[in-house]
N, C-alpha and C positions, 0 to 999 in steps of 0.2 A: 685461337691465337692467345697467348697467355694474359697480355695487355688486356684483351677483353675480358678475361674470366676475373682478372684482378678487379678491373674496373665497375663490373658486376656484382662481385663481393662486396666491395667497398660502397657502394649505390644500395643494398635493395637488402644484405643480408643483416639477419639479429646479431648481435654481439658487441664486442668494444676494442679499442686499439690500447695494446699495450706500449708505455711511453718506455722504453730502455734505453734513453737518451743521454743520462748524466754527461756532461762535458768535465774537462781538466778541473776547473774550477768546483763544481759538487760532488765531483769524486770522493774524495775525504769523507764528506757528510755520508754519502750513500755507503761507502764500506764500514765507517764508523756504527750507522743504524743496522748493518748487517753484521756487526760483532767483531770488526776487525778493526783496530786501531792503527793511529798512524805510525807508533812505532814497532809496526809489525812487517812494514814494508821499506825498503833504501830505494828511494830516487821514484822518479815517474813512471819508468817501464815496469817496475813491478808492481806499482799500484793499477798499472793499466790492464796487466795481466790477471789482477785479483778479481777487478770488476769484471773482466771478459770471463772469468771462472764463475763469476755470479750471476752474470746475463744469460751463458749457457745452460746452468743448471737449472735456471727459470723456465726457459725454450725447450729443454728437453724433459721437462716434468710433462708425466701423461696429460695432466689436465689443462695444457697449453694448447695440445692439439684437439681440443675437443670440441672445436667447432664455435667455443664461445670468444674468443681470442680470432678475431676476423684481421686483426694489424698489428705491425710492431713497428716504434720508431727506433732506429738505432744511430747512436754515434759514429762516426766515421770509421774508428779504429775498429770498431765491432763489425762494421760492413768489409773491413779489410782482413778480419780475421776468418778461421774457420772451427767448424763445429764439427767434432770427430771426422775430420779432413775434407768437410765440404763447405765451403763458402758460406757464410752466414746468411745472406739473403737468399740462396738456392736452399739451403737446408729449412730457412722459415716456408717458402713456398711448398716444395716439393715434398717434403718430410710432414710438415704441422698444417699445412694448407693456410699458412697466414702471409697476408699481403706486406711485404716489406718498404718501410720506408724510411728517409736518412734526414738528419738533423743537418741543417746546412751553414746555420748563422753561426758568426763568430764570436759573439757575444754584443754586450752594450756599450753604447756610447755613456757618457755624463748624462744626466739628466737636464732637459732644457724643457721650457712651457709644460712642467708638471708630466715629462712623458721620458721616457728615454730610447731612442731609435736603435735601429740595428747599426753594428759597426759596419764599414765596408767589408765588402765581399769580393776582392779583386781576383782570386780562383774559382769564381762560382762556375763559369762555364765549363771548366776542365773537371771540375767536381760533378757537373752534372752530367758530362758525359760519360766518366769514370762508371758514375751510380746505375746510368739508362744500359752500359755494358755489363753490369752485374746483376740486372735483374731488377734493381729497383723501381717502384712503381712511381713513388710520389716523395715531395719532401715536407720537411717544418721547419719555420724559422720564428724565432719569437721575440717581440718587443713588449714593454711595460709602460702601463697607463699607471702613475699617481695621482692624478688629479683630473677633476671634469672641466681641461682647459680645452676649449675649443679649437684653438689654432694647433696645440700640442699633439690633441686625438687626430684633428686631420692630418697632418704630419705623418704619424704612426701609420695610420689605412694607407696612405698615398704611396709610403713607402712600400709596406708590404703588397700591395696591388702591383707595383712598378717591377719590384723583383721576382714576384709570382710569375710576372710575363714572361721575364727572362727564363725562368724556368720549365713554364709551359713550353717555350721554343724547343726545347730537349725533348719533348715528348711525355714530361713529367707531370704527376699532378702536384699542384702547390697546395700545403695545407697553411695557411695563413694563421697566425696566433699574436694578435694584440691584446695582451694578458692584463686584464685589469686587477690591481694589488686587492684582495678582499678585505683588507684592513682599513681602507682611506674613509674618510667621513663621507666624503661625496660620491659615492659608489652609483647610487642610482642615477646621479645626472651623469657621471661618466658613461655608464652605459648606455643613456639616452644617446646621447654625441656619438659614442661609437656606433651604434644600430643605424643610426641616420647615415653617417658617412659612409660604412659598408654598402647600405643600399645603394646609396648613388654610385659609386665604384662597380656595383653589381651590374645595375642598369646600364651603365656604358661599356660594359665587356661585350665583345664580338658574338655572334649567333654562333653557338655550338662550343663557345668555351666555357668551362667551369673552374672552380676552385672549391677546397674545403676549408674550412674555418674550425679554429680550436679555439674557445673561448674560456672565460673566467664561470662558474655558475652563476646566475643573475639573481640580484636581489627577489625579484617578483616572476614568480613560477611563469614560465614559458613566454618569457620576456621576449626570446630570439624567433620566436615561431615566425615573424616574417623574414627572416633568414633563411631557416629551415626548409620552408615551403618555397623559396627562390629557385626558379628553375637552373639559374647559373651555379647552383651551390649542389654539391653532391653528394655532402654529408656535414653535419654541424658536430665537433664533438667537444668534451669539456674537460678543463684541466682540475685537479682536486685543488689546488693551488695554496697549499697550507693547511685545509682542511682535513681532519683526521678521515679515514676511509670508511666509517661509518656516518659522520656528516655528509661527506661526500657523497655517498651511495643516496641518502636521506634527501638532498637538496636535487640530486639529478633525477630520481624518481619522479619527482613532479614537475620535470620537463619534457614533455611529449616529443619524441622525434631526436631527442639530443642523445648522445651514446658518450662513452667513457674515453678519456685518454688520459689516465692516470700514470704517475711514475711512483712517487712514494706512496700512494695510495695503495698501489698494487703490492709493492715488495714489504709493506707494513707486517711485521710480526715474522720475517724471513729472518734467518740467522746462521752463520757457517757453522755454528757449532752444533746444528740439528743434523740427526741423522736421515738420510735420503728417506725414509718412511715419513718423517716427522714434516722434513721439508714440503715433500709432495705434497702431505694431507692439508699443510698452510696454505700454499699458494693454493690450491685446490678449492678450498674454502674461499679465498680471495677472490678467485675468479667466477665462482658462483655467485657471490654477492655484487660483484660490479656488475656481472651481466644480467641480474634480475634488476639492478635500478636502470641499467641502459634500456632495458625492454618494457619498463614499468608503464610506459605510456602506451 
């Protein structure tokens, strides 16, 4: 069964997850870094078509199906689009051997108690049903921690697990992403609260249920080892969170059992102006470096 093959790959295979899920708000910046300025397109439809072309170019690069990329997180419009006439999720799995995930959150609420919770997702059940029908294995949703605030972090983790249960009811694997902002002064304290809150919720999960976790690279190496080793956790992945790719790779390599799920870190150095040869060489180098860092431990 395909789902079992995907689950086995996500649980055990060496490699990392490519985050190709920039949303509407972050797309202009992603395109700018890729060498496409805002005056080069007219309106949202053209913008999304250009970012889809960029993502398709990454996915079609020879190195992307080298066995080093084991999963990819898609934006909903990417899932609804095709690559060479094949639906993106199907193309990823059947052509590249890459497990497809879907970003499902609708952005962040205003800050309260030092955190930004996820906005309501009234269409989540419909989105999950559509994703499952398209061959998506799991989902990802992000909220943000800006301070070591006990009440705020407890509410973030509770929300992530609550929505995760709803997602799991559709047969999908939820990636919970309570991101700790890397620049805050009390990052180590925030990480301690976060780890303890996650452990509480993991211990309360019913037998046989699992989640994945996507976390900021910790201040102290191997700080999240209790989460990585927990039987209710399929995999712990790291976001690059504003670090350059070299910095993120260096920090990741110190964390045994944690693998990358980089977005900007993966696309760093890619340009619309590059020839296919230059582009493929650049993405190949990026994939090699992130793969090595993901499996250094």
